[in-house]
N, C-alpha and C positions, 0 to 999 in steps of 0.2 A: 540404206533404206530399200525396202522392197515394195510390193504392191499386191492388191487384191481387188477383185471386182466387188462392188457393193452387194451385200446379201440380198437375195430375193425372197419374197414371201413363199413359204412352203419349203425353203431350203433347210439344210441341216442346222443352220444358225439364224433363224428368223428373229427379228426384233419383237420383243414383247410389247403389248400396248403400254404406252407411257402412262405413268401414274400421276397425271395432272400436268398443268402448264409448267414450262421450264423458264426460269429467269435466274439472274445472278443472285447469290446469297446476299441478303440486304445488310447483314451486320458484319460478317467476317470478310474483310478485304484489306488490302495494303493501305498504308498510311497516306499514299498519294492518290488514292482512287476516289472519284466521285461518281454518283449514279443519278440517272433521271428517276422520276417518280414510278415508272413502270419496272425499274430494275432490269431493263433489257439493254440499256446503253451505259457503258462504263468508260471513263476517261482517266488518264493519268495527268495530274495537274502540273507536276514539276519533276525534275531530275529524269533519270532513265530507268529507275528501279522502283521498288515498293509498290508494284502494280499488280499484285496477285489477287485474283478473284476466283470464286467457287460457284458451282451450280447450286441451285436452291434445294434440289432433291437428288436422290440417287439416280444414276443413269443405268438403263438396262443394257445388257450385252447387245451389240450391233445397233444400238440407238444412236443416231447421228446428233452431235452437238454442232450447230451451224452458226458461224460468226461472219460478220461483214466488217472489213477494215474501214472505218469512217475517216480516220485521220492518221497521217504519218508525219514524223518530225525528222527532217534530213540531217540535222546537226548531230544526231546520235547514230551509232552503229548497232547491229544486232536486231533481231526481230522476235516475233511471237514465239512463245513456248506454250505447249499444251500437254495435258496428261490426265491421269486419274489418281485419286487418293482413296484408300479404304479406311480413312479416319473421318468420322462424322464432323464436318466443319462447325456444326452447331454446338459442339462440346469444347471448342477452342475460343480463346480470347484474341482479339486483333493484335494485342501487344506482343503476343508470342510469335507472330508471323515474321519470318526472315525477309530480307529484301529481295531474294530471288527464289524461283522454283528450282533452277539448276545452278549450282549443285545443292544449295542450302536445304530446301524442303525435301528433296530427294534423299539427301544424306540422313534425314531424320528417320528414314526406314519405312514409311507408310505411304509412299508416293512414288510414281514413276512418271517422268515427263521428258520431253525432247524438244529440240529447237527445230522450227520449221524453216524451209529453204527461203532464199531471197524472193522467190516468186510470190510468196505469201505476204509481203510487206507493203505492196502498193495499195493506195486508197482505192476503194471499190472492190477489192478482191474478196470473194466469198470462200471461206474455209470451213470444211466439215471434217470432223474427226470422230472416231468410234473405236471400241475395243471388241475383239472377238472372244470366243470361248476358250482360246488358248492363251489369252493375256497379251496378244499383239495389238498395238494401237496403229491404226491407219488414218491417213488424211487424204482428202481430195480438195482441189481448188476450182473455183468458178464452175461448179456443177458438172465437172467432167466425170465420166463413168468410172475411171480408174482411181484407185487409191494407192498411195505409196506408204511403205512401212516407215513408221517414225521411231517406235520403241517396242520393247518386249518386256516381259516380267511383271505385268500387272496381276495382282492377286484377285482372281475372278470368283473365288469362293466367298467373298465378303461383298456387302453393298459398296458401290463405287460412286464417287462424286467427281464430276469434271473439275479440273483446275486449269486456269489460264494465267499466264504472266504477260501483262501489257507492258512489254519490255522494249527498250531501245527505240527504234524507229517507229514502232507501233504506238500510237498515241491514244486512240479511241476505238472501241468495238461496239457492235450491236449484235445482240443475240437474236437470231432469226428463227422463224417457224419452219422446220424442214418440210412440212406438208405443202408449202407453197412452191417448193422446188420440184424438178422433174422426178417422176416415180422411178423405182427400180426397173420396172418393165420398159419404160422409155429408154433407160440407160442401156439395158441389154440389147434392145433393138438397134441402137446406134452401133454397138460393137459388132453385131451380126451382119452389118452391111459389108464388111470386108471378107474376102474369100481366101487371101493368102495366109500362110502360117509360117512359123519360124523353124519348121523342120519336123522330124519324126521324134516324138517324145515317149515312144513306147519302149525304147531300148536304152533307157537312161541308167547310169550307175546308181546303185541303191545307196551307197554311202557318200557322205560329203567328202570332197577331195581335200578339205582343209583339216577338219577335226576327226574324220573317220569314225565318228561316234553317232552322228545324227543322219537322218535320211536326206538325200539331195532332193530338194523340193522347190527350188527357185531358179529363175532364168535371168542371166545378165543381158541387158540390152545396151547397145545394139548388137553385140557380138553373138548373142544367143547361146552362150555356154551355160549348161544347166547341171553343174557338178557340185552345187553348194547348198547347204541348209540355210534356213532363214537367219539363224544367229550369226553364222560366219559371213553371210552376204551383207548383213547390217554392219558388221565390223569392217569389212572391206570398203563399204561405201563411205564410212566415216573416217577412214584412215588413208589408204593409198588411192582409192577410187579407181583402181585399175583391175581388170580381170586377171587373176593369177595365171590363167592359161595362155592368154594372147597379149596381155598388157594393154589392151584397148580400154579407153576411158569408159567407165560405167555411168550411164545416164539414168537408168532406172532398173529396178529389180521387180519381177513379178512372179507369182506362183506358176509352177509348171501346169497345174490343173487348168488354168485359164487358157493358155495357148494350146493345150492338148484338145480343147474344144473347138479349135479352128479360128481363134481370134487373131487379128492381124497385129504384128509387132509395130507397124506404123501407127496404129491407133494409140498405142501406149507411149509412143515417142513424140506425139504432137506437143 
């Protein structure tokens, strides 16, 4: 997993104005899902699966989908899965939904989703996720300014709907209004309070040291090695979780562009 700062207004990838209120799709949902009248609270009634829900409308690029974990169930393992689909959920029947997003729905070919880390499982945790214009999905927790990379490969040339799997330990979710959370300007201000950097990023190798085909654009933390592309960094994090250069444990991955602006690595490792 890697990371990015949340997009700012006026940046290269600003969020477009949302086209109406966001809530869970009222009809297409897993067989174990029940919702409140507002369709903003979804719960899984039994088992550990069949908890897939969708957004009620398409999600814009960089638009945050923000959830709060209302209840967890300790007798199960595994946690929340999130992602995006380019198949209109209104055209599907609930009976065709598989029990899991990963790998079932992903294997159908019109969805990309990933598993969130354990820190996203606790009751009261606020989780936001979004997709950028390159098809990378990022997630942040508890209103922190940084976002870690979850998955890539989302087809951004088509309308996208958010998809969430209320899986395993995650028992109930509430869909929140992101406008009630800190603004992007507030988040940037927090990051700019730090003065230290992770080194000089102006003389970096251009090619990824793993695939030699993509540009090196990410930084491993805490070792600060910056020799890998986003795709290879994600593969490393999900497999060995060790930096190939120094074998130090990788705790987070962030874009080079963020630290090149003078942001502190300590902020990202909190």
